[in-house]
C-alpha positions in Angstrom: 14.1 -12.4 -2.6 15.8 -10.8 0.4 13.9 -7.9 2.2 10.6 -8.8 0.6 7.9 -8.9 3.3 5.2 -11.6 3.0 2.0 -11.1 5.0 0.3 -14.5 5.9 -3.3 -14.2 7.0 -4.6 -17.4 8.5 -6.2 -18.5 11.8 -4.3 -21.8 11.9 -1.3 -21.2 14.2 0.5 -24.3 12.9 0.3 -23.0 9.3 1.6 -19.7 10.5 4.6 -21.3 12.2 5.4 -23.6 9.3 5.2 -20.8 6.7 7.2 -18.4 8.9 9.9 -20.9 9.2 10.1 -21.7 5.5 9.9 -18.1 4.4 12.5 -16.7 6.8 14.8 -19.5 5.8 14.6 -18.1 2.2 15.3 -14.6 3.3 11.8 -13.2 3.5 10.5 -10.9 6.2 7.3 -12.4 7.6 4.3 -10.8 9.2 1.2 -12.7 10.3 -2.5 -12.0 11.1 -5.1 -14.4 12.5 -8.3 -12.4 12.2 -10.0 -11.0 9.1 -11.1 -7.9 11.0 -7.5 -6.9 11.7 -6.1 -7.8 8.3 -6.4 -4.4 6.6 -4.8 -2.7 9.5 -1.9 -5.2 9.5 -1.6 -4.8 5.7 -1.2 -1.0 6.0 1.2 -1.4 8.9 3.7 -3.8 7.2 3.2 -2.8 3.5 3.9 -6.4 2.2 5.2 -7.3 -1.2 2.8 -10.3 -1.3 -0.1 -11.6 0.8 -1.0 -15.3 1.5 -4.7 -15.2 2.4 -6.9 -18.0 3.8 -10.5 -18.0 2.7 -11.8 -19.2 6.1 -11.1 -16.5 8.7 -12.9 -15.3 11.8 -14.2 -11.7 11.7 -14.1 -11.3 7.9 -13.7 -14.1 5.4 -10.9 -14.1 2.8 -13.0 -12.7 0.0 -13.9 -9.6 2.1 -10.3 -9.2 3.1 -9.3 -9.4 -0.5 -11.8 -6.8 -1.5 -10.3 -4.5 1.3 -6.8 -5.0 -0.1 -7.8 -4.5 -3.7 -9.5 -1.2 -2.7 -6.1 0.2 -1.7 -3.4 -1.9 -3.4 -2.5 -4.1 -6.4 -0.1 -6.2 -4.4 -0.1 -9.9 -5.4 -2.4 -12.2 -3.4 -2.2 -16.0 -3.2 -5.4 -17.5 -1.7 -5.6 -20.7 0.3 -8.9 -22.5 -0.3 -10.6 -25.7 0.9 -9.5 -28.8 -1.0 -11.7 -29.3 -4.1 -13.6 -26.1 -3.6 -13.8 -24.9 -7.2 -16.3 -22.2 -6.3 -13.9 -20.7 -3.8 -11.1 -20.7 -6.4 -13.2 -19.1 -9.1 -14.5 -16.5 -6.7 -11.0 -15.7 -5.6 -9.8 -15.1 -9.1 -12.9 -13.0 -9.9 -12.1 -10.8 -6.9 -8.6 -10.2 -8.0 -6.4 -13.0 -6.5 -3.3 -13.8 -8.5 -3.1 -17.5 -7.5 -4.7 -20.1 -5.2 -3.6 -23.2 -3.5 -5.9 -25.9 -2.0 -5.5 -27.1 1.6 -3.8 -29.2 2.7 -0.7 -28.0 0.7 3.0 -28.6 0.6 4.8 -25.6 2.1 7.6 -26.0 -0.6 5.0 -25.7 -3.3 3.6 -22.5 -1.8 7.1 -21.1 -1.5 7.7 -21.9 -5.1 4.5 -20.1 -6.1 5.4 -17.1 -4.0 8.8 -16.8 -5.6 7.3 -17.2 -9.1 4.6 -14.4 -8.5 7.3 -12.1 -7.2 9.6 -12.8 -10.1 6.7 -12.2 -12.5 5.9 -8.9 -10.8 9.5 -7.7 -10.9 10.0 -8.7 -14.6 6.8 -6.9 -15.7 8.0 -3.8 -13.9 11.6 -4.0 -15.3 10.8 -5.1 -18.8 10.9 -2.8 -21.8 7.4 -4.1 -22.5 6.3 -2.1 -19.4 6.6 1.2 -21.4 4.3 0.0 -24.2 0.9 1.5 -24.5 -1.5 -0.1 -27.0 -4.5 1.5 -28.7 -7.4 0.0 -30.7 -10.6 1.8 -31.7 -10.5 4.0 -28.7 -9.4 1.2 -26.3 -6.0 2.0 -24.7 -4.1 -0.5 -22.6 -1.0 0.8 -20.7 1.1 -1.8 -18.8 3.4 1.1 -17.6 0.5 2.7 -15.6 -1.6 -0.5 -15.3 -4.6 1.3 -16.8 -7.3 0.5 -19.4 -9.4 3.3 -20.9 -12.1 3.4 -23.5 -12.4 6.8 -25.2 -10.7 8.3 -22.3 -12.9 6.7 -19.6 -11.1 4.4 -17.1 -12.1 0.8 -17.0 -11.5 -0.8 -13.6 -9.5 -4.0 -14.0 -7.3 -6.1 -11.7 -3.5 -6.1 -12.4 -3.7 -9.7 -13.8 -6.6 -8.8 -16.1 -4.6 -5.9 -17.5 -1.5 -8.1 -17.9 -3.5 -10.7 -19.8 -5.3 -8.2 -22.0 -2.0 -6.4 -22.8 -0.2 -9.7 -23.6 -3.0 -10.7 -26.1 -3.1 -7.3 -27.6 0.7 -7.2 -27.9 0.5 -10.2 -30.2 -2.4 -9.3 -32.4 -4.1 -12.3 -34.2 -1.7 -14.8 -32.7 -3.5 -17.7 -31.2 -2.4 -18.8 -27.7 -3.4 -22.0 -25.8 -4.5 -21.6 -22.2 -1.4 -23.2 -21.1 0.8 -20.7 -23.0 -1.1 -17.8 -21.5 -0.7 -19.3 -18.0 3.0 -19.5 -18.5 3.4 -16.1 -20.2 1.1 -14.0 -17.9 1.3 -15.9 -14.6 4.9 -17.1 -15.1 4.4 -20.6 -13.7 2.5 -23.8 -14.2 -1.1 -24.2 -12.9 -0.9 -27.9 -13.1 -3.5 -28.2 -15.9 -6.1 -25.9 -14.3 -6.9 -23.7 -17.3 -10.1 -22.3 -15.7 -7.8 -19.5 -14.5 -7.5 -18.1 -18.0 -11.2 -18.6 -18.8 -12.3 -16.8 -15.7 -10.0 -13.8 -16.5 -11.1 -13.6 -20.1 -14.7 -13.7 -19.0 -14.1 -10.9 -16.6 -12.2 -8.8 -19.1 -15.0 -9.1 -21.7 -17.6 -8.1 -19.1 -15.7 -5.0 -18.1 -14.9 -4.0 -21.7 -18.6 -4.2 -22.8 -20.1 -6.0 -25.8 -18.5 -3.8 -28.5 -14.9 -4.2 -27.2 -15.3 -7.7 -25.8 -15.3 -8.9 -29.4 -11.7 -8.0 -29.7 -10.8 -11.1 -27.7 -11.7 -14.1 -29.8 -12.2 -17.7 -28.7 -10.5 -20.1 -31.0 -12.5 -23.2 -30.3 -10.4 -26.2 -29.3 -7.3 -24.1 -29.0 -7.5 -20.9 -26.9 -7.7 -17.2 -27.5 -6.5 -14.4 -29.7 -6.8 -10.6 -29.9 -8.0 -9.3 -33.3 -8.8 -5.6 -33.8 -10.7 -6.5 -37.0 -13.4 -8.2 -34.9 -14.3 -4.8 -33.2 -18.0 -4.6 -32.8 -18.7 -8.0 -34.2 -20.3 -11.0 -32.5 -18.5 -14.3 -32.1 -19.9 -17.0 -34.4 
């Protein structure tokens, strides 16, 4: 993980010092920012490989900063949320965060998640799977270019939504549990929090529209599958 730059955006100076210590010890370059209003400028300045982003920030909150980042980059973002705040976690995932961690947190756990996200990003880029483009009824999913189109029209999706859609479509009609999808797409355990998958599937279906949303089927009591034969049909 040497030479990777991690940008930590948090107004808690103690957290910044602790994370800087841990990350530098592991060979990361570290940049910090304490104010949401300055976050985008700092991001553009340091061009990080990953961002650790707190929700509660002065100037702009974490969701606004995340929107700014997603407007210019697909770089992985791990959000720090208030303990027990399910609404914050779901909103973060909806806005394009790749992971979240509740405060107070163990710095070693955050470090493990940072490494896992970066490994996953690198493996997706280097894998032969990256060069695979899939097509179903005018829907095209390219993991090489991180793009989704319907009849030639681009569908805006976050990188993680594209990865999840591509993974399901790559294994047509195979049923996956939420835990299997977490491991395959996110590359690490979410400690039983399977809402992550549900939130992403919901967002993918909304963006595809009713006709194409039916391609992702809910297998009740198990998980999800992709089935091209369900095109245009409603779930029973």
